[in-house]
PAVO-632479 format. One line per 10 residues: number of its first residue (from 1); their letters; for each residue y, x, z of C-alpha. Coordinates in Angstrom, 2 decimals, padded with zeros to 5 digits. Layout:
NUM = a = Y/X/Z; ...
END
This chain:
1 = mdrqwihhsv = -015.00/-111.99/120.60; -018.69/-111.18/120.76; -019.71/-114.73/121.71; -017.15/-116.44/119.47; -017.70/-114.47/116.25; -020.71/-112.18/116.30; -023.35/-114.15/118.21; -022.10/-117.59/117.26; -024.67/-120.40/117.20; -023.38/-121.90/113.93
11 = wsaetwsvyr = -022.43/-118.88/111.77; -024.77/-115.94/112.17; -023.66/-112.52/110.96; -026.16/-112.76/108.10; -024.14/-115.61/106.59; -020.88/-113.69/106.56; -019.42/-112.83/103.21; -017.44/-109.79/102.21; -015.30/-109.83/099.04; -016.96/-112.93/097.72
21 = tnndceswha = -014.93/-116.04/098.25; -011.70/-115.36/096.41; -013.06/-113.01/093.73; -016.00/-115.27/092.94; -013.82/-118.39/092.74; -011.32/-116.66/090.48; -014.11/-115.31/088.30; -015.75/-118.74/088.00; -012.41/-120.36/087.17; -011.61/-117.76/084.50
31 = glnrkaetch = -015.08/-118.27/082.98; -014.61/-122.02/082.93; -011.26/-121.56/081.16; -012.92/-119.34/078.54; -015.63/-121.93/077.94; -013.04/-124.70/077.59; -011.21/-122.75/074.87; -008.12/-124.90/075.42; -005.77/-125.87/078.22; -005.67/-129.52/077.07
41 = lalyklimml = -009.29/-130.50/077.58; -010.27/-134.17/077.29; -011.59/-135.66/080.52; -015.06/-136.43/079.15; -015.40/-132.81/077.92; -014.35/-131.52/081.34; -016.92/-133.76/083.00; -019.67/-132.46/080.70; -018.63/-128.85/081.34; -018.69/-129.38/085.09
51 = freakavqvs = -022.09/-131.09/084.82; -023.52/-128.07/082.96; -021.94/-125.75/085.53; -023.53/-127.71/088.37; -026.96/-127.34/086.77; -026.41/-123.60/086.29; -025.37/-123.21/089.93; -028.59/-124.86/091.10; -030.63/-122.37/089.07; -028.54/-119.41/090.27
61 = vkllsdgkvq = -028.86/-120.39/093.92; -032.63/-120.70/093.56; -032.95/-117.30/091.86; -030.71/-115.61/094.42; -032.49/-117.17/097.39; -035.88/-116.15/095.96; -034.63/-112.57/095.60; -035.22/-112.60/091.83; -031.60/-111.83/090.99; -029.15/-109.59/092.78
71 = rimskshshv = -025.43/-109.84/092.79; -023.69/-107.19/090.69; -021.34/-105.15/092.83; -018.88/-102.44/091.84; -019.41/-098.91/093.14; -016.41/-099.15/095.45; -017.59/-102.45/096.95; -021.12/-101.08/097.24; -019.77/-098.04/099.10; -017.78/-100.24/101.52
81 = raklvklwne = -020.77/-102.52/102.05; -022.98/-099.53/102.89; -020.46/-098.39/105.52; -020.30/-101.88/107.00; -024.09/-102.19/107.13; -024.30/-098.82/108.90; -021.67/-099.91/111.44; -023.43/-103.22/112.00; -026.78/-101.49/112.58; -025.14/-099.19/115.13
91 = ydqgekstqq = -023.68/-102.23/116.88; -026.99/-104.11/116.71; -028.81/-101.14/118.29; -026.29/-101.00/121.13; -024.67/-097.76/119.97; -021.28/-099.48/119.50; -019.47/-102.08/121.56; -017.89/-105.13/119.97; -014.47/-103.49/120.26; -015.74/-100.28/118.64
101 = lkracahvya = -017.31/-102.26/115.80; -014.07/-104.16/115.22; -012.00/-100.96/115.11; -014.47/-099.18/112.84; -014.54/-102.12/110.39; -010.75/-102.23/110.38; -010.72/-098.51/109.56; -013.13/-099.07/106.63; -010.93/-101.83/105.22; -007.75/-099.79/105.74
111 = qves = -009.26/-097.06/103.56; -010.06/-099.58/100.82; -006.50/-100.94/100.71; -004.78/-097.56/100.67
END
């Protein structure tokens, strides 16, 4: 597990995402629907909307990567993230084994879902 997931040559732990993929996609989709103001959008209008979105994404990525904008996170997600960062630091410093890290993270997520 350690070699396959944690110290992988392609996906470093810094690139991992928590909570983002599904929530962010759903949020973006809902926002796009609000901007469209109709469910029967003409193709050329959809293309223009997507073009504007693509430009906005480029700007957002640049601002985020430069550290000029931070992602807004709810208190509950912030609390979970803080626990996960603490666990990761303990693992990184050799205080926890891979198995201990995995169990501790599972415990954090079990608390969130209950």
